[in-house]
C-alpha positions in Angstrom: 118.2 62.8 81.5 119.4 66.2 82.7 122.7 65.0 84.1 123.4 63.3 81.1 122.4 66.3 79.1 124.7 68.4 81.6 127.5 65.3 80.7 127.0 65.9 77.0 127.3 69.7 77.0 130.3 69.5 78.9 132.1 67.0 76.5 131.2 70.0 73.2 132.3 72.4 75.2 135.7 71.1 76.3 135.7 69.5 72.6 134.8 72.4 70.6 135.0 74.9 73.3 131.4 76.1 71.9 129.5 78.6 74.0 127.3 77.8 76.4 124.6 79.3 75.9 124.4 78.1 72.6 125.0 74.3 73.6 122.4 74.6 76.3 120.0 75.3 73.9 120.9 72.9 70.9 120.6 70.0 73.8 117.5 71.2 75.3 115.6 71.0 72.0 117.9 67.8 70.9 117.0 66.4 73.9 112.8 67.0 74.5 113.9 68.4 77.8 110.6 70.4 79.9 111.5 73.4 81.1 111.8 71.7 85.1 114.7 69.3 83.3 116.1 71.4 80.6 116.6 73.6 84.6 118.3 71.5 86.0 120.9 70.3 83.2 121.7 74.1 83.1 122.9 74.4 86.5 124.4 71.4 86.3 126.1 72.2 83.5 126.8 75.7 84.5 127.4 74.8 87.8 130.7 72.3 86.8 131.8 74.8 84.3 131.6 77.4 87.7 133.8 75.4 90.0 135.5 73.1 87.2 138.8 73.9 89.6 137.9 73.3 93.0 136.1 70.5 91.6 138.6 68.7 89.7 141.4 69.4 92.9 139.1 67.3 95.2 138.5 64.7 92.6 142.5 64.9 92.6 142.2 64.5 96.2 141.0 60.6 96.1 140.9 59.8 92.5 145.2 58.9 91.7 144.8 56.9 87.8 145.2 58.6 84.9 141.1 59.6 84.0 139.2 59.6 80.7 138.2 62.9 80.2 134.4 61.8 79.9 134.3 59.7 83.0 136.5 63.1 84.8 132.8 64.8 83.1 130.8 62.3 85.1 133.3 63.0 88.4 133.3 67.1 87.9 128.8 66.5 87.8 128.5 64.2 90.3 131.1 66.5 92.6 129.6 69.6 91.7 125.8 68.0 93.9 127.9 66.7 96.7 129.4 70.1 97.4 127.2 72.9 96.3 123.1 71.1 96.0 122.1 70.9 99.4 118.6 69.3 98.0 120.6 66.5 96.5 121.0 63.7 98.5 125.1 63.0 98.9 123.5 59.2 97.8 121.2 60.2 94.8 124.0 61.9 93.4 127.1 58.9 93.9 124.2 56.7 92.2 123.4 58.8 89.7 126.3 59.4 88.4 127.6 55.9 88.6 124.5 54.5 86.7 125.6 57.5 83.6 128.8 55.7 84.0 127.3 52.4 83.4 124.7 53.6 80.8 127.6 55.1 78.3 129.8 52.2 78.9 132.3 52.8 81.0 131.4 50.4 83.1 134.5 49.3 84.2 135.1 52.9 85.5 131.8 53.1 87.5 134.2 51.2 90.7 136.6 54.6 90.9 133.7 57.2 90.1 131.6 55.5 93.2 134.6 55.2 95.7 135.8 59.0 94.7 132.2 60.7 95.1 131.6 58.2 98.5 134.7 59.8 99.5 133.8 63.7 99.0 130.6 63.0 99.9 131.9 61.8 103.8 134.0 64.1 103.7 132.0 67.2 102.6 132.3 68.5 106.7 136.3 68.4 106.6 137.8 68.9 103.4 141.8 68.5 102.4 142.7 72.4 101.9 143.7 73.8 99.0 147.4 74.9 99.3 148.8 77.9 98.4 147.4 80.3 101.0 147.8 83.8 99.8 148.4 83.5 96.3 147.4 83.4 92.8 147.2 79.5 92.8 145.5 79.3 96.3 142.7 81.7 94.0 142.3 80.5 91.0 141.8 76.7 92.6 139.3 78.1 95.2 137.2 80.2 93.1 137.6 78.5 89.4 139.5 81.2 87.7 142.6 80.8 85.6 146.0 81.8 87.5 146.7 84.7 84.6 143.1 86.0 85.7 144.0 86.4 89.5 146.6 87.8 88.9 145.9 90.5 86.5 143.6 91.4 89.9 145.7 90.9 92.0 147.7 93.9 90.2 144.6 96.2 90.5 143.0 94.9 93.7 145.3 93.0 96.0 145.1 90.0 97.2 141.6 90.7 99.4 140.1 93.0 96.5 141.2 89.8 93.9 139.5 87.3 96.0 135.8 89.5 96.6 136.0 90.0 92.9 136.4 86.5 91.8 133.7 85.2 95.2 131.5 87.7 93.3 132.2 85.9 90.3 130.5 82.6 91.6 127.6 84.3 92.9 124.3 84.4 91.2 123.6 87.5 89.1 120.5 89.8 90.0 118.2 90.7 87.7 118.1 94.4 87.1 115.3 96.2 85.7 115.3 98.7 84.0 111.6 101.3 84.2 110.1 102.4 81.3 109.3 105.8 82.4 106.9 106.7 79.1 104.7 104.2 80.5 104.8 103.4 83.7 106.1 104.3 87.2 108.7 102.7 89.5 106.3 102.5 92.2 103.3 101.1 89.0 106.0 98.9 88.3 106.3 97.5 92.0 102.6 97.3 92.1 102.8 94.9 89.8 106.1 92.7 90.3 108.3 91.3 92.7 110.6 93.7 93.0 113.7 94.1 95.5 115.3 97.8 95.6 118.6 97.6 96.1 121.5 100.9 96.1 122.3 99.9 92.9 118.8 99.5 91.6 115.4 97.1 90.9 116.1 93.5 91.5 113.5 91.0 89.5 112.1 87.7 91.5 114.2 85.1 89.4 110.8 83.4 89.6 108.9 82.1 86.8 109.5 83.8 82.5 109.6 87.7 83.5 109.1 87.3 80.0 105.5 86.3 79.8 104.8 88.8 83.0 101.6 91.1 82.1 104.8 94.4 82.7 106.8 92.7 80.0 104.2 92.5 77.4 102.6 95.8 77.5 106.5 97.1 77.6 106.6 98.4 80.9 110.2 97.8 81.8 113.9 96.1 80.1 116.4 94.5 81.6 119.4 96.4 81.7 122.8 96.3 84.8 123.1 99.7 86.7 126.8 99.2 85.0 125.5 99.6 81.8 122.6 101.9 83.0 124.9 104.3 84.0 126.2 105.1 79.9 122.7 106.7 79.2 123.3 108.9 82.8 126.7 110.4 82.5 125.3 111.4 78.3 123.6 114.3 80.0 120.6 114.4 77.5 117.8 116.7 77.3 114.9 116.1 75.2 115.1 115.8 71.3 119.1 115.4 70.9 120.0 113.0 69.0 122.3 110.3 70.0 123.9 107.2 67.9 124.4 103.7 70.1 127.4 102.4 67.5 127.4 99.3 69.3 123.4 98.4 69.9 122.7 95.2 70.8 121.2 93.5 72.8 119.4 97.1 72.7 119.2 98.5 76.3 121.4 101.4 75.8 119.5 102.9 72.7 115.9 102.1 75.3 117.7 103.6 78.1 118.4 107.0 75.8 114.8 106.8 74.6 113.3 106.8 77.4 115.6 110.2 79.5 114.7 112.3 76.2 111.1 111.1 77.2 110.2 109.0 73.5 111.7 112.4 71.9 114.7 112.9 69.6 116.4 110.6 67.9 118.4 106.8 68.3 119.8 105.6 66.1 120.8 102.0 67.2 123.9 100.3 64.4 124.9 97.0 64.6 127.0 94.8 62.7 125.0 91.6 63.8 121.4 92.4 61.4 119.7 89.4 63.4 121.0 90.3 67.3 119.6 94.2 66.1 116.2 92.5 65.2 116.4 91.9 68.4 116.3 95.7 69.7 114.1 96.4 66.8 111.4 94.3 68.8 112.4 95.6 72.0 111.8 99.2 70.8 108.5 98.2 69.4 107.4 96.1 72.5 108.1 99.4 74.6 106.5 101.9 72.4 110.2 103.8 71.8 109.0 105.5 68.5 112.2 107.8 68.4 114.6 104.9 68.1 116.0 103.5 64.6 117.6 100.5 63.8 120.8 100.9 61.2 122.9 98.1 60.0 126.6 98.5 59.9 130.1 97.8 60.8 131.1 100.4 63.2 134.0 101.2 61.4 132.7 103.0 58.5 130.5 105.7 60.5 132.0 109.0 59.3 130.5 111.2 60.7 126.6 112.5 62.0 127.0 115.1 63.9 125.3 113.5 67.1 124.8 115.3 70.6 125.7 112.1 72.2 127.5 108.6 70.9 127.9 105.6 73.3 130.6 103.2 71.9 129.7 99.9 73.8 132.9 98.2 72.6 133.9 94.6 72.3 136.1 93.1 75.2 137.0 90.2 77.3 133.9 90.1 78.5 135.9 89.6 82.4 132.7 91.8 84.2 130.3 89.4 83.3 131.8 86.1 84.8 129.1 85.6 86.9 126.7 85.8 84.2 128.8 84.0 81.2 131.3 81.1 83.2 132.4 79.7 80.4 134.1 83.5 79.7 136.9 83.0 82.0 138.5 79.9 80.0 139.3 83.0 77.0 142.3 82.0 75.6 144.3 85.2 77.0 146.5 85.3 73.6 143.1 86.0 71.9 143.1 88.5 73.6 145.6 90.0 73.4 144.2 91.9 70.1 141.4 94.0 71.7 143.4 97.1 72.5 143.9 97.7 68.8 140.0 96.8 67.7 138.7 98.7 70.3 140.8 101.6 69.1 140.0 101.3 65.6 136.7 101.7 66.3 137.1 104.7 68.9 138.7 106.5 65.8 135.9 106.1 63.2 132.8 106.1 66.3 134.0 109.5 67.4 133.2 110.9 63.6 130.2 111.0 64.6 130.3 113.5 67.5 129.5 117.0 66.8 131.4 119.7 68.6 130.5 120.0 71.8 128.9 116.6 72.0 129.4 113.4 74.4 131.5 110.0 73.2 131.0 107.2 75.8 133.0 105.1 75.7 132.0 101.5 77.7 133.2 98.0 78.4 132.2 95.5 80.8 135.3 94.5 81.9 137.6 95.6 84.6 140.9 95.3 82.6 143.0 97.9 82.7 144.1 96.9 79.0 141.4 97.2 77.6 139.6 100.3 79.5 142.1 103.2 80.7 144.7 102.3 78.4 142.8 102.5 75.0 140.8 105.9 76.5 144.6 107.7 77.2 146.0 106.2 73.9 142.4 108.0 72.2 143.1 111.3 73.8 146.5 111.6 72.8 146.0 110.8 68.9 143.0 113.5 68.9 143.4 117.1 71.0 139.5 117.6 70.1 138.4 115.6 73.0 138.6 115.8 76.6 138.0 113.5 79.8 135.3 114.6 81.9 134.1 111.5 83.6 136.1 107.9 84.2 135.2 104.7 86.7 135.2 101.6 87.3 132.2 98.7 88.2 133.0 96.1 90.4 130.5 93.2 91.4 131.8 93.2 94.7 131.8 96.4 95.5 128.7 98.1 93.6 126.5 95.1 93.3 126.6 95.3 89.2 128.5 94.1 86.2 131.9 94.7 85.9 131.9 97.2 83.2 134.2 100.5 83.1 132.9 104.3 81.2 134.9 107.2 80.9 132.8 110.2 78.9 135.2 112.6 76.8 133.4 115.6 75.0 134.6 117.2 72.0 135.5 120.8 71.9 133.2 123.3 70.7 133.9 123.9 67.1 136.5 122.2 66.3 
């Protein structure tokens, strides 16, 4: 059943361009998968999304006839198991794929599926080389990213740097946790959880459901990538300050601000989606962060506020979190072209909430320059009362974090 669920998920994603997490949640419930089967289905589905171009390349090396979409998806699932899942015996990967083909009424294609997957399995140690080494096409196939994305990365980081980022995109993401120092110390948390201390921060062992742990239920920690945590750190907060998190969901920056101020002052967590804002409120309640007040509203409607620090973590392409959300790589680049204009519009409104002498921190979860530095420079050009005092891009290969950008801008006193 997990393979059939993964196949259905691939079909829905391909047909409807649905977000992968929503697809898996719906199908897991519909097919009544237990936790083990749900994990297997998710690994297959996300694994194919993450390595689709590579799987298609090797399938194409051995399948010379035109493939129906569902048969291709069955082959992708089988190829992924053969190429990336060492604990699945090659024979099982082939036989289960053939059985899946027959059970869905594609018996006429079962011989082709059997032959192609057997060839991939037999040649795992000496598969055909990917052509075009040293080019964007080679990297796009090897790491299953669209060519336009690879080309943009190469323009920023060169060939080797781009390859390092693409490889990191396909690695399992660490699960970073931040300590709620209003309730516990890092040492106390280490005594309760299986944590690894890395240069970037504390990483939680992924075994089991961390939300079921005593430490989580007591509100001793929250999950947040170190790059996103840097937004609150660079704001240089002090007890008693007034903070606005203008696009707050899922809440990590609001939590970080409240903890940094020792649960004093005030943090206004604002978001246009009330359902997501409810999650922020529940998180604040779990951790006892009473200085956080949730406020529904569009960031474009902000008009003043006199805040000491304002966080503007704005809608973006999300290319920095591909390792967590592999389907982001399939976004239409034409749709992304409108983002800088939206980001600048939001930033113009949000900036009105910064008091004279206060700080505005603009951030995105992408490394794309046109959504980052270019937007910040356009904003500064039109707002002479703000001065850039810090700018940084985080990279998964260099920093071990999400791809992320932040820019701190300070407003002049008396203006």
